[in-house]
N, CA, C and O atoms as a Maestro MAE file, in Angstrom:
{
 s_m_m2io_version
 :::
 2.0.0
}

f_m_ct {
 s_m_title
 :::
 protein
 m_atom[332] {
  # First column is atom index #
  i_m_mmod_type
  r_m_x_coord
  r_m_y_coord
  r_m_z_coord
  i_m_residue_number
  s_m_chain_name
  s_m_pdb_residue_name
  s_m_pdb_atom_name
  i_m_atomic_number
  :::
  1 25 61.471 102.802 99.113 1 A "UNK " " N  " 7
  2 3 62.521 103.038 98.157 1 A "UNK " " CA " 6
  3 2 62.163 104.288 97.369 1 A "UNK " " C  " 6
  4 15 61.010 104.484 96.984 1 A "UNK " " O  " 8
  5 25 63.150 105.120 97.135 2 A "UNK " " N  " 7
  6 3 62.962 106.338 96.352 2 A "UNK " " CA " 6
  7 2 63.231 106.013 94.884 2 A "UNK " " C  " 6
  8 15 64.282 105.472 94.540 2 A "UNK " " O  " 8
  9 25 62.277 106.347 94.031 3 A "UNK " " N  " 7
  10 3 62.427 106.197 92.587 3 A "UNK " " CA " 6
  11 2 62.582 107.595 92.002 3 A "UNK " " C  " 6
  12 15 61.764 108.476 92.268 3 A "UNK " " O  " 8
  13 25 63.627 107.801 91.210 4 A "UNK " " N  " 7
  14 3 63.887 109.090 90.579 4 A "UNK " " CA " 6
  15 2 63.807 108.936 89.067 4 A "UNK " " C  " 6
  16 15 64.297 107.956 88.507 4 A "UNK " " O  " 8
  17 25 63.188 109.908 88.413 5 A "UNK " " N  " 7
  18 3 62.978 109.852 86.971 5 A "UNK " " CA " 6
  19 2 63.636 111.058 86.308 5 A "UNK " " C  " 6
  20 15 63.559 112.175 86.820 5 A "UNK " " O  " 8
  21 25 64.281 110.828 85.166 6 A "UNK " " N  " 7
  22 3 65.016 111.878 84.490 6 A "UNK " " CA " 6
  23 2 64.603 112.012 83.025 6 A "UNK " " C  " 6
  24 15 64.203 111.041 82.383 6 A "UNK " " O  " 8
  25 25 64.708 113.239 82.516 7 A "UNK " " N  " 7
  26 3 64.497 113.586 81.111 7 A "UNK " " CA " 6
  27 2 63.145 113.081 80.603 7 A "UNK " " C  " 6
  28 15 62.119 113.376 81.216 7 A "UNK " " O  " 8
  29 25 63.118 112.330 79.505 8 A "UNK " " N  " 7
  30 3 61.849 111.898 78.914 8 A "UNK " " CA " 6
  31 2 61.063 110.967 79.829 8 A "UNK " " C  " 6
  32 15 59.835 110.926 79.753 8 A "UNK " " O  " 8
  33 25 61.741 110.226 80.685 9 A "UNK " " N  " 7
  34 3 61.038 109.367 81.655 9 A "UNK " " CA " 6
  35 2 60.263 110.259 82.621 9 A "UNK " " C  " 6
  36 15 59.099 109.992 82.918 9 A "UNK " " O  " 8
  37 25 60.906 111.313 83.109 10 A "UNK " " N  " 7
  38 3 60.257 112.261 84.021 10 A "UNK " " CA " 6
  39 2 59.058 112.918 83.336 10 A "UNK " " C  " 6
  40 15 57.993 113.059 83.937 10 A "UNK " " O  " 8
  41 25 59.236 113.313 82.091 11 A "UNK " " N  " 7
  42 3 58.145 113.957 81.358 11 A "UNK " " CA " 6
  43 2 56.954 113.017 81.188 11 A "UNK " " C  " 6
  44 15 55.808 113.430 81.366 11 A "UNK " " O  " 8
  45 25 57.213 111.774 80.850 12 A "UNK " " N  " 7
  46 3 56.134 110.804 80.672 12 A "UNK " " CA " 6
  47 2 55.428 110.497 81.994 12 A "UNK " " C  " 6
  48 15 54.214 110.292 82.022 12 A "UNK " " O  " 8
  49 25 56.198 110.465 83.093 13 A "UNK " " N  " 7
  50 3 55.625 110.188 84.410 13 A "UNK " " CA " 6
  51 2 54.837 111.374 84.950 13 A "UNK " " C  " 6
  52 15 53.878 111.209 85.703 13 A "UNK " " O  " 8
  53 25 55.259 112.575 84.550 14 A "UNK " " N  " 7
  54 3 54.622 113.763 85.082 14 A "UNK " " CA " 6
  55 2 55.116 114.114 86.479 14 A "UNK " " C  " 6
  56 15 54.465 114.868 87.203 14 A "UNK " " O  " 8
  57 25 56.263 113.568 86.852 15 A "UNK " " N  " 7
  58 3 56.876 113.838 88.163 15 A "UNK " " CA " 6
  59 2 58.346 113.469 88.094 15 A "UNK " " C  " 6
  60 15 58.766 112.717 87.215 15 A "UNK " " O  " 8
  61 25 59.124 114.001 89.022 16 A "UNK " " N  " 7
  62 3 60.561 113.696 89.006 16 A "UNK " " CA " 6
  63 2 60.935 112.552 89.934 16 A "UNK " " C  " 6
  64 15 62.084 112.110 89.942 16 A "UNK " " O  " 8
  65 25 59.986 112.075 90.708 17 A "UNK " " N  " 7
  66 3 60.265 110.938 91.569 17 A "UNK " " CA " 6
  67 2 59.101 110.643 92.486 17 A "UNK " " C  " 6
  68 15 58.110 111.371 92.530 17 A "UNK " " O  " 8
  69 25 59.250 109.550 93.221 18 A "UNK " " N  " 7
  70 3 58.243 109.152 94.194 18 A "UNK " " CA " 6
  71 2 58.830 108.092 95.105 18 A "UNK " " C  " 6
  72 15 59.802 107.421 94.759 18 A "UNK " " O  " 8
  73 25 58.232 107.953 96.260 19 A "UNK " " N  " 7
  74 3 58.664 106.916 97.186 19 A "UNK " " CA " 6
  75 2 57.619 105.804 97.180 19 A "UNK " " C  " 6
  76 15 56.441 106.035 97.453 19 A "UNK " " O  " 8
  77 25 58.075 104.596 96.863 20 A "UNK " " N  " 7
  78 3 57.204 103.424 96.783 20 A "UNK " " CA " 6
  79 2 57.903 102.247 97.451 20 A "UNK " " C  " 6
  80 15 59.132 102.198 97.512 20 A "UNK " " O  " 8
  81 25 57.124 101.312 97.944 21 A "UNK " " N  " 7
  82 3 57.685 100.097 98.520 21 A "UNK " " CA " 6
  83 2 57.325 98.922 97.624 21 A "UNK " " C  " 6
  84 15 56.186 98.455 97.649 21 A "UNK " " O  " 8
  85 25 58.277 98.434 96.831 22 A "UNK " " N  " 7
  86 3 57.986 97.284 95.966 22 A "UNK " " CA " 6
  87 2 57.654 96.044 96.805 22 A "UNK " " C  " 6
  88 15 58.173 95.882 97.909 22 A "UNK " " O  " 8
  89 25 56.801 95.184 96.286 23 A "UNK " " N  " 7
  90 3 56.508 93.932 96.996 23 A "UNK " " CA " 6
  91 2 57.735 93.019 97.042 23 A "UNK " " C  " 6
  92 15 58.696 93.220 96.299 23 A "UNK " " O  " 8
  93 25 57.695 92.035 97.903 24 A "UNK " " N  " 7
  94 3 58.843 91.150 98.127 24 A "UNK " " CA " 6
  95 2 59.304 90.408 96.881 24 A "UNK " " C  " 6
  96 15 60.492 90.118 96.748 24 A "UNK " " O  " 8
  97 25 58.393 90.095 95.966 25 A "UNK " " N  " 7
  98 3 58.793 89.349 94.761 25 A "UNK " " CA " 6
  99 2 59.583 90.209 93.768 25 A "UNK " " C  " 6
  100 15 60.136 89.680 92.804 25 A "UNK " " O  " 8
  101 25 59.641 91.504 93.986 26 A "UNK " " N  " 7
  102 3 60.409 92.407 93.127 26 A "UNK " " CA " 6
  103 2 61.832 92.452 93.674 26 A "UNK " " C  " 6
  104 15 62.094 93.094 94.691 26 A "UNK " " O  " 8
  105 25 62.747 91.765 92.992 27 A "UNK " " N  " 7
  106 3 64.107 91.612 93.523 27 A "UNK " " CA " 6
  107 2 65.199 92.215 92.645 27 A "UNK " " C  " 6
  108 15 66.320 92.415 93.113 27 A "UNK " " O  " 8
  109 25 64.895 92.507 91.386 28 A "UNK " " N  " 7
  110 3 65.896 93.069 90.474 28 A "UNK " " CA " 6
  111 2 65.366 94.381 89.876 28 A "UNK " " C  " 6
  112 15 64.192 94.719 90.027 28 A "UNK " " O  " 8
  113 25 66.234 95.090 89.213 29 A "UNK " " N  " 7
  114 3 65.803 96.311 88.532 29 A "UNK " " CA " 6
  115 2 64.764 95.981 87.460 29 A "UNK " " C  " 6
  116 15 63.782 96.708 87.311 29 A "UNK " " O  " 8
  117 25 64.965 94.906 86.720 30 A "UNK " " N  " 7
  118 3 63.991 94.513 85.697 30 A "UNK " " CA " 6
  119 2 62.632 94.234 86.337 30 A "UNK " " C  " 6
  120 15 61.602 94.652 85.810 30 A "UNK " " O  " 8
  121 25 62.625 93.535 87.461 31 A "UNK " " N  " 7
  122 3 61.370 93.297 88.188 31 A "UNK " " CA " 6
  123 2 60.724 94.617 88.591 31 A "UNK " " C  " 6
  124 15 59.514 94.794 88.454 31 A "UNK " " O  " 8
  125 25 61.545 95.545 89.092 32 A "UNK " " N  " 7
  126 3 61.035 96.841 89.545 32 A "UNK " " CA " 6
  127 2 60.423 97.613 88.377 32 A "UNK " " C  " 6
  128 15 59.364 98.224 88.524 32 A "UNK " " O  " 8
  129 25 61.082 97.588 87.223 33 A "UNK " " N  " 7
  130 3 60.551 98.284 86.051 33 A "UNK " " CA " 6
  131 2 59.219 97.683 85.616 33 A "UNK " " C  " 6
  132 15 58.287 98.415 85.282 33 A "UNK " " O  " 8
  133 25 59.125 96.356 85.617 34 A "UNK " " N  " 7
  134 3 57.865 95.697 85.263 34 A "UNK " " CA " 6
  135 2 56.772 96.029 86.272 34 A "UNK " " C  " 6
  136 15 55.634 96.302 85.890 34 A "UNK " " O  " 8
  137 25 57.112 96.006 87.542 35 A "UNK " " N  " 7
  138 3 56.154 96.324 88.596 35 A "UNK " " CA " 6
  139 2 55.702 97.790 88.491 35 A "UNK " " C  " 6
  140 15 54.510 98.084 88.574 35 A "UNK " " O  " 8
  141 25 56.663 98.699 88.308 36 A "UNK " " N  " 7
  142 3 56.321 100.114 88.168 36 A "UNK " " CA " 6
  143 2 55.388 100.356 86.987 36 A "UNK " " C  " 6
  144 15 54.461 101.161 87.080 36 A "UNK " " O  " 8
  145 25 55.631 99.663 85.881 37 A "UNK " " N  " 7
  146 3 54.810 99.844 84.685 37 A "UNK " " CA " 6
  147 2 53.341 99.527 84.952 37 A "UNK " " C  " 6
  148 15 52.463 100.035 84.254 37 A "UNK " " O  " 8
  149 25 53.069 98.704 85.940 38 A "UNK " " N  " 7
  150 3 51.699 98.354 86.283 38 A "UNK " " CA " 6
  151 2 51.031 99.318 87.251 38 A "UNK " " C  " 6
  152 15 49.871 99.119 87.610 38 A "UNK " " O  " 8
  153 25 51.733 100.353 87.679 39 A "UNK " " N  " 7
  154 3 51.188 101.273 88.686 39 A "UNK " " CA " 6
  155 2 50.195 102.283 88.108 39 A "UNK " " C  " 6
  156 15 49.266 102.693 88.804 39 A "UNK " " O  " 8
  157 25 50.372 102.688 86.854 40 A "UNK " " N  " 7
  158 3 49.451 103.639 86.226 40 A "UNK " " CA " 6
  159 2 49.727 103.678 84.727 40 A "UNK " " C  " 6
  160 15 50.706 103.107 84.248 40 A "UNK " " O  " 8
  161 25 48.855 104.355 83.999 41 A "UNK " " N  " 7
  162 3 49.074 104.512 82.560 41 A "UNK " " CA " 6
  163 2 50.331 105.330 82.289 41 A "UNK " " C  " 6
  164 15 51.051 105.056 81.330 41 A "UNK " " O  " 8
  165 25 50.600 106.329 83.121 42 A "UNK " " N  " 7
  166 3 51.810 107.141 82.940 42 A "UNK " " CA " 6
  167 2 53.059 106.300 83.164 42 A "UNK " " C  " 6
  168 15 54.029 106.417 82.414 42 A "UNK " " O  " 8
  169 25 53.045 105.455 84.187 43 A "UNK " " N  " 7
  170 3 54.179 104.566 84.438 43 A "UNK " " CA " 6
  171 2 54.375 103.619 83.252 43 A "UNK " " C  " 6
  172 15 55.498 103.405 82.795 43 A "UNK " " O  " 8
  173 25 53.275 103.059 82.763 44 A "UNK " " N  " 7
  174 3 53.355 102.124 81.634 44 A "UNK " " CA " 6
  175 2 53.948 102.805 80.405 44 A "UNK " " C  " 6
  176 15 54.789 102.222 79.721 44 A "UNK " " O  " 8
  177 25 53.519 104.029 80.119 45 A "UNK " " N  " 7
  178 3 54.034 104.751 78.954 45 A "UNK " " CA " 6
  179 2 55.520 105.059 79.114 45 A "UNK " " C  " 6
  180 15 56.290 104.913 78.164 45 A "UNK " " O  " 8
  181 25 55.922 105.479 80.295 46 A "UNK " " N  " 7
  182 3 57.321 105.839 80.530 46 A "UNK " " CA " 6
  183 2 58.247 104.638 80.477 46 A "UNK " " C  " 6
  184 15 59.411 104.764 80.095 46 A "UNK " " O  " 8
  185 25 57.739 103.475 80.857 47 A "UNK " " N  " 7
  186 3 58.586 102.288 80.989 47 A "UNK " " CA " 6
  187 2 58.293 101.214 79.957 47 A "UNK " " C  " 6
  188 15 58.775 100.089 80.083 47 A "UNK " " O  " 8
  189 25 57.505 101.546 78.930 48 A "UNK " " N  " 7
  190 3 57.076 100.529 77.973 48 A "UNK " " CA " 6
  191 2 58.229 99.821 77.285 48 A "UNK " " C  " 6
  192 15 58.092 98.659 76.904 48 A "UNK " " O  " 8
  193 25 59.336 100.476 77.119 49 A "UNK " " N  " 7
  194 3 60.489 99.852 76.470 49 A "UNK " " CA " 6
  195 2 61.686 99.950 77.409 49 A "UNK " " C  " 6
  196 15 62.714 100.532 77.063 49 A "UNK " " O  " 8
  197 25 61.537 99.372 78.606 50 A "UNK " " N  " 7
  198 3 62.569 99.562 79.629 50 A "UNK " " CA " 6
  199 2 63.890 98.890 79.284 50 A "UNK " " C  " 6
  200 15 64.882 99.110 79.980 50 A "UNK " " O  " 8
  201 25 63.935 98.086 78.239 51 A "UNK " " N  " 7
  202 3 65.198 97.499 77.807 51 A "UNK " " CA " 6
  203 2 66.194 98.536 77.313 51 A "UNK " " C  " 6
  204 15 67.399 98.283 77.309 51 A "UNK " " O  " 8
  205 25 65.709 99.696 76.897 52 A "UNK " " N  " 7
  206 3 66.591 100.758 76.416 52 A "UNK " " CA " 6
  207 2 66.942 101.769 77.501 52 A "UNK " " C  " 6
  208 15 67.786 102.637 77.278 52 A "UNK " " O  " 8
  209 25 66.320 101.676 78.656 53 A "UNK " " N  " 7
  210 3 66.576 102.632 79.731 53 A "UNK " " CA " 6
  211 2 67.869 102.298 80.464 53 A "UNK " " C  " 6
  212 15 68.384 101.184 80.365 53 A "UNK " " O  " 8
  213 25 68.378 103.270 81.192 54 A "UNK " " N  " 7
  214 3 69.575 103.098 82.032 54 A "UNK " " CA " 6
  215 2 69.158 103.283 83.473 54 A "UNK " " C  " 6
  216 15 68.205 104.003 83.770 54 A "UNK " " O  " 8
  217 25 69.886 102.621 84.377 55 A "UNK " " N  " 7
  218 3 69.504 102.607 85.784 55 A "UNK " " CA " 6
  219 2 70.707 102.847 86.691 55 A "UNK " " C  " 6
  220 15 71.834 102.462 86.377 55 A "UNK " " O  " 8
  221 25 70.438 103.488 87.815 56 A "UNK " " N  " 7
  222 3 71.454 103.664 88.859 56 A "UNK " " CA " 6
  223 2 70.827 103.289 90.194 56 A "UNK " " C  " 6
  224 15 69.737 103.747 90.538 56 A "UNK " " O  " 8
  225 25 71.529 102.453 90.932 57 A "UNK " " N  " 7
  226 3 71.124 102.094 92.293 57 A "UNK " " CA " 6
  227 2 72.034 102.830 93.257 57 A "UNK " " C  " 6
  228 15 73.253 102.664 93.224 57 A "UNK " " O  " 8
  229 25 71.437 103.642 94.114 58 A "UNK " " N  " 7
  230 3 72.212 104.401 95.100 58 A "UNK " " CA " 6
  231 2 73.415 105.094 94.454 58 A "UNK " " C  " 6
  232 15 74.538 105.014 94.952 58 A "UNK " " O  " 8
  233 25 73.154 105.773 93.336 59 A "UNK " " N  " 7
  234 3 74.130 106.610 92.617 59 A "UNK " " CA " 6
  235 2 75.197 105.824 91.858 59 A "UNK " " C  " 6
  236 15 76.219 106.397 91.480 59 A "UNK " " O  " 8
  237 25 74.990 104.537 91.627 60 A "UNK " " N  " 7
  238 3 75.947 103.725 90.867 60 A "UNK " " CA " 6
  239 2 75.213 103.125 89.667 60 A "UNK " " C  " 6
  240 15 74.242 102.387 89.831 60 A "UNK " " O  " 8
  241 25 75.683 103.447 88.462 61 A "UNK " " N  " 7
  242 3 75.070 102.897 87.253 61 A "UNK " " CA " 6
  243 2 75.227 101.373 87.257 61 A "UNK " " C  " 6
  244 15 76.279 100.844 87.615 61 A "UNK " " O  " 8
  245 25 74.154 100.681 86.852 62 A "UNK " " N  " 7
  246 3 74.166 99.228 86.873 62 A "UNK " " CA " 6
  247 2 73.218 98.701 85.797 62 A "UNK " " C  " 6
  248 15 72.533 99.473 85.126 62 A "UNK " " O  " 8
  249 25 73.189 97.379 85.643 63 A "UNK " " N  " 7
  250 3 72.314 96.790 84.625 63 A "UNK " " CA " 6
  251 2 70.993 96.360 85.246 63 A "UNK " " C  " 6
  252 15 70.833 96.359 86.467 63 A "UNK " " O  " 8
  253 25 70.048 95.994 84.382 64 A "UNK " " N  " 7
  254 3 68.699 95.692 84.856 64 A "UNK " " CA " 6
  255 2 68.602 94.373 85.617 64 A "UNK " " C  " 6
  256 15 67.564 94.086 86.214 64 A "UNK " " O  " 8
  257 25 69.665 93.563 85.608 65 A "UNK " " N  " 7
  258 3 69.651 92.308 86.359 65 A "UNK " " CA " 6
  259 2 70.148 92.482 87.789 65 A "UNK " " C  " 6
  260 15 70.156 91.524 88.563 65 A "UNK " " O  " 8
  261 25 70.560 93.688 88.143 66 A "UNK " " N  " 7
  262 3 71.098 93.945 89.490 66 A "UNK " " CA " 6
  263 2 70.003 93.818 90.545 66 A "UNK " " C  " 6
  264 15 68.847 94.168 90.306 66 A "UNK " " O  " 8
  265 25 70.381 93.323 91.690 67 A "UNK " " N  " 7
  266 3 69.471 93.184 92.823 67 A "UNK " " CA " 6
  267 2 69.179 94.545 93.442 67 A "UNK " " C  " 6
  268 15 70.072 95.383 93.569 67 A "UNK " " O  " 8
  269 25 67.922 94.761 93.827 68 A "UNK " " N  " 7
  270 3 67.558 96.000 94.508 68 A "UNK " " CA " 6
  271 2 67.540 95.828 96.028 68 A "UNK " " C  " 6
  272 15 67.159 96.746 96.754 68 A "UNK " " O  " 8
  273 25 67.952 94.652 96.509 69 A "UNK " " N  " 7
  274 3 67.961 94.398 97.954 69 A "UNK " " CA " 6
  275 2 68.810 95.446 98.665 69 A "UNK " " C  " 6
  276 15 69.942 95.715 98.265 69 A "UNK " " O  " 8
  277 25 68.270 96.018 99.695 70 A "UNK " " N  " 7
  278 3 68.941 97.015 100.543 70 A "UNK " " CA " 6
  279 2 69.220 98.342 99.847 70 A "UNK " " C  " 6
  280 15 69.892 99.197 100.423 70 A "UNK " " O  " 8
  281 25 68.732 98.538 98.639 71 A "UNK " " N  " 7
  282 3 68.931 99.815 97.956 71 A "UNK " " CA " 6
  283 2 67.934 100.843 98.487 71 A "UNK " " C  " 6
  284 15 66.805 100.509 98.846 71 A "UNK " " O  " 8
  285 25 68.369 102.080 98.529 72 A "UNK " " N  " 7
  286 3 67.507 103.177 98.984 72 A "UNK " " CA " 6
  287 2 66.921 103.963 97.814 72 A "UNK " " C  " 6
  288 15 65.864 104.582 97.940 72 A "UNK " " O  " 8
  289 25 67.623 103.934 96.663 73 A "UNK " " N  " 7
  290 3 67.224 104.773 95.550 73 A "UNK " " CA " 6
  291 2 67.476 104.076 94.216 73 A "UNK " " C  " 6
  292 15 68.534 103.487 93.995 73 A "UNK " " O  " 8
  293 25 66.490 104.155 93.342 74 A "UNK " " N  " 7
  294 3 66.622 103.664 91.971 74 A "UNK " " CA " 6
  295 2 66.336 104.833 91.038 74 A "UNK " " C  " 6
  296 15 65.228 105.369 91.030 74 A "UNK " " O  " 8
  297 25 67.324 105.223 90.259 75 A "UNK " " N  " 7
  298 3 67.165 106.294 89.286 75 A "UNK " " CA " 6
  299 2 67.013 105.683 87.902 75 A "UNK " " C  " 6
  300 15 67.702 104.724 87.557 75 A "UNK " " O  " 8
  301 25 66.097 106.249 87.105 76 A "UNK " " N  " 7
  302 3 65.808 105.726 85.779 76 A "UNK " " CA " 6
  303 2 66.039 106.840 84.755 76 A "UNK " " C  " 6
  304 15 65.479 107.932 84.862 76 A "UNK " " O  " 8
  305 25 66.878 106.535 83.759 77 A "UNK " " N  " 7
  306 3 67.283 107.487 82.738 77 A "UNK " " CA " 6
  307 2 66.961 106.937 81.356 77 A "UNK " " C  " 6
  308 15 67.040 105.727 81.142 77 A "UNK " " O  " 8
  309 25 66.596 107.811 80.410 78 A "UNK " " N  " 7
  310 3 66.494 107.365 79.031 78 A "UNK " " CA " 6
  311 2 67.893 107.193 78.463 78 A "UNK " " C  " 6
  312 15 68.858 107.681 79.051 78 A "UNK " " O  " 8
  313 25 68.024 106.502 77.320 79 A "UNK " " N  " 7
  314 3 69.352 106.395 76.702 79 A "UNK " " CA " 6
  315 2 69.903 107.786 76.392 79 A "UNK " " C  " 6
  316 15 69.150 108.705 76.070 79 A "UNK " " O  " 8
  317 25 71.188 107.923 76.489 80 A "UNK " " N  " 7
  318 3 71.847 109.206 76.252 80 A "UNK " " CA " 6
  319 2 72.507 109.161 74.883 80 A "UNK " " C  " 6
  320 15 73.186 108.197 74.530 80 A "UNK " " O  " 8
  321 25 72.290 110.229 74.121 81 A "UNK " " N  " 7
  322 3 72.971 110.348 72.825 81 A "UNK " " CA " 6
  323 2 73.823 111.600 72.856 81 A "UNK " " C  " 6
  324 15 73.586 112.518 73.642 81 A "UNK " " O  " 8
  325 25 74.774 111.620 72.025 82 A "UNK " " N  " 7
  326 3 75.640 112.792 71.992 82 A "UNK " " CA " 6
  327 2 76.120 113.059 70.588 82 A "UNK " " C  " 6
  328 15 75.872 112.284 69.664 82 A "UNK " " O  " 8
  329 25 76.799 114.152 70.447 83 A "UNK " " N  " 7
  330 3 77.266 114.487 69.113 83 A "UNK " " CA " 6
  331 2 78.609 115.133 69.147 83 A "UNK " " C  " 6
  332 15 79.153 115.482 68.100 83 A "UNK " " O  " 8
  :::
 }
 m_bond[331] {
  # First column is bond index #
  i_m_from
  i_m_to
  i_m_order
  :::
  1 1 2 1
  2 2 3 1
  3 3 4 2
  4 3 5 1
  5 5 6 1
  6 6 7 1
  7 7 8 2
  8 7 9 1
  9 9 10 1
  10 10 11 1
  11 11 12 2
  12 11 13 1
  13 13 14 1
  14 14 15 1
  15 15 16 2
  16 15 17 1
  17 17 18 1
  18 18 19 1
  19 19 20 2
  20 19 21 1
  21 21 22 1
  22 22 23 1
  23 23 24 2
  24 23 25 1
  25 25 26 1
  26 26 27 1
  27 27 28 2
  28 27 29 1
  29 29 30 1
  30 30 31 1
  31 31 32 2
  32 31 33 1
  33 33 34 1
  34 34 35 1
  35 35 36 2
  36 35 37 1
  37 37 38 1
  38 38 39 1
  39 39 40 2
  40 39 41 1
  41 41 42 1
  42 42 43 1
  43 43 44 2
  44 43 45 1
  45 45 46 1
  46 46 47 1
  47 47 48 2
  48 47 49 1
  49 49 50 1
  50 50 51 1
  51 51 52 2
  52 51 53 1
  53 53 54 1
  54 54 55 1
  55 55 56 2
  56 55 57 1
  57 57 58 1
  58 58 59 1
  59 59 60 2
  60 59 61 1
  61 61 62 1
  62 62 63 1
  63 63 64 2
  64 63 65 1
  65 65 66 1
  66 66 67 1
  67 67 68 2
  68 67 69 1
  69 69 70 1
  70 70 71 1
  71 71 72 2
  72 71 73 1
  73 73 74 1
  74 74 75 1
  75 75 76 2
  76 75 77 1
  77 77 78 1
  78 78 79 1
  79 79 80 2
  80 79 81 1
  81 81 82 1
  82 82 83 1
  83 83 84 2
  84 83 85 1
  85 85 86 1
  86 86 87 1
  87 87 88 2
  88 87 89 1
  89 89 90 1
  90 90 91 1
  91 91 92 2
  92 91 93 1
  93 93 94 1
  94 94 95 1
  95 95 96 2
  96 95 97 1
  97 97 98 1
  98 98 99 1
  99 99 100 2
  100 99 101 1
  101 101 102 1
  102 102 103 1
  103 103 104 2
  104 103 105 1
  105 105 106 1
  106 106 107 1
  107 107 108 2
  108 107 109 1
  109 109 110 1
  110 110 111 1
  111 111 112 2
  112 111 113 1
  113 113 114 1
  114 114 115 1
  115 115 116 2
  116 115 117 1
  117 117 118 1
  118 118 119 1
  119 119 120 2
  120 119 121 1
  121 121 122 1
  122 122 123 1
  123 123 124 2
  124 123 125 1
  125 125 126 1
  126 126 127 1
  127 127 128 2
  128 127 129 1
  129 129 130 1
  130 130 131 1
  131 131 132 2
  132 131 133 1
  133 133 134 1
  134 134 135 1
  135 135 136 2
  136 135 137 1
  137 137 138 1
  138 138 139 1
  139 139 140 2
  140 139 141 1
  141 141 142 1
  142 142 143 1
  143 143 144 2
  144 143 145 1
  145 145 146 1
  146 146 147 1
  147 147 148 2
  148 147 149 1
  149 149 150 1
  150 150 151 1
  151 151 152 2
  152 151 153 1
  153 153 154 1
  154 154 155 1
  155 155 156 2
  156 155 157 1
  157 157 158 1
  158 158 159 1
  159 159 160 2
  160 159 161 1
  161 161 162 1
  162 162 163 1
  163 163 164 2
  164 163 165 1
  165 165 166 1
  166 166 167 1
  167 167 168 2
  168 167 169 1
  169 169 170 1
  170 170 171 1
  171 171 172 2
  172 171 173 1
  173 173 174 1
  174 174 175 1
  175 175 176 2
  176 175 177 1
  177 177 178 1
  178 178 179 1
  179 179 180 2
  180 179 181 1
  181 181 182 1
  182 182 183 1
  183 183 184 2
  184 183 185 1
  185 185 186 1
  186 186 187 1
  187 187 188 2
  188 187 189 1
  189 189 190 1
  190 190 191 1
  191 191 192 2
  192 191 193 1
  193 193 194 1
  194 194 195 1
  195 195 196 2
  196 195 197 1
  197 197 198 1
  198 198 199 1
  199 199 200 2
  200 199 201 1
  201 201 202 1
  202 202 203 1
  203 203 204 2
  204 203 205 1
  205 205 206 1
  206 206 207 1
  207 207 208 2
  208 207 209 1
  209 209 210 1
  210 210 211 1
  211 211 212 2
  212 211 213 1
  213 213 214 1
  214 214 215 1
  215 215 216 2
  216 215 217 1
  217 217 218 1
  218 218 219 1
  219 219 220 2
  220 219 221 1
  221 221 222 1
  222 222 223 1
  223 223 224 2
  224 223 225 1
  225 225 226 1
  226 226 227 1
  227 227 228 2
  228 227 229 1
  229 229 230 1
  230 230 231 1
  231 231 232 2
  232 231 233 1
  233 233 234 1
  234 234 235 1
  235 235 236 2
  236 235 237 1
  237 237 238 1
  238 238 239 1
  239 239 240 2
  240 239 241 1
  241 241 242 1
  242 242 243 1
  243 243 244 2
  244 243 245 1
  245 245 246 1
  246 246 247 1
  247 247 248 2
  248 247 249 1
  249 249 250 1
  250 250 251 1
  251 251 252 2
  252 251 253 1
  253 253 254 1
  254 254 255 1
  255 255 256 2
  256 255 257 1
  257 257 258 1
  258 258 259 1
  259 259 260 2
  260 259 261 1
  261 261 262 1
  262 262 263 1
  263 263 264 2
  264 263 265 1
  265 265 266 1
  266 266 267 1
  267 267 268 2
  268 267 269 1
  269 269 270 1
  270 270 271 1
  271 271 272 2
  272 271 273 1
  273 273 274 1
  274 274 275 1
  275 275 276 2
  276 275 277 1
  277 277 278 1
  278 278 279 1
  279 279 280 2
  280 279 281 1
  281 281 282 1
  282 282 283 1
  283 283 284 2
  284 283 285 1
  285 285 286 1
  286 286 287 1
  287 287 288 2
  288 287 289 1
  289 289 290 1
  290 290 291 1
  291 291 292 2
  292 291 293 1
  293 293 294 1
  294 294 295 1
  295 295 296 2
  296 295 297 1
  297 297 298 1
  298 298 299 1
  299 299 300 2
  300 299 301 1
  301 301 302 1
  302 302 303 1
  303 303 304 2
  304 303 305 1
  305 305 306 1
  306 306 307 1
  307 307 308 2
  308 307 309 1
  309 309 310 1
  310 310 311 1
  311 311 312 2
  312 311 313 1
  313 313 314 1
  314 314 315 1
  315 315 316 2
  316 315 317 1
  317 317 318 1
  318 318 319 1
  319 319 320 2
  320 319 321 1
  321 321 322 1
  322 322 323 1
  323 323 324 2
  324 323 325 1
  325 325 326 1
  326 326 327 1
  327 327 328 2
  328 327 329 1
  329 329 330 1
  330 330 331 1
  331 331 332 2
  :::
 }
}
């Protein structure tokens, strides 16, 4: 699965993406975020408050309870503010 990181998430990770294969018990976006946070200190810092992050599965914005089954790409965005 391709993981893509944007804005402050990308900066904290030190990369714009990576390809990883989550274990079978990782079935939702929330599971994936928790699993990713355990991969390194940079992952943990970027995802420490994943409740505020936004997610897209295969280019479709969705919530953290969405299933990642059969998805090819998970994009992770920080909250967006505007003025």
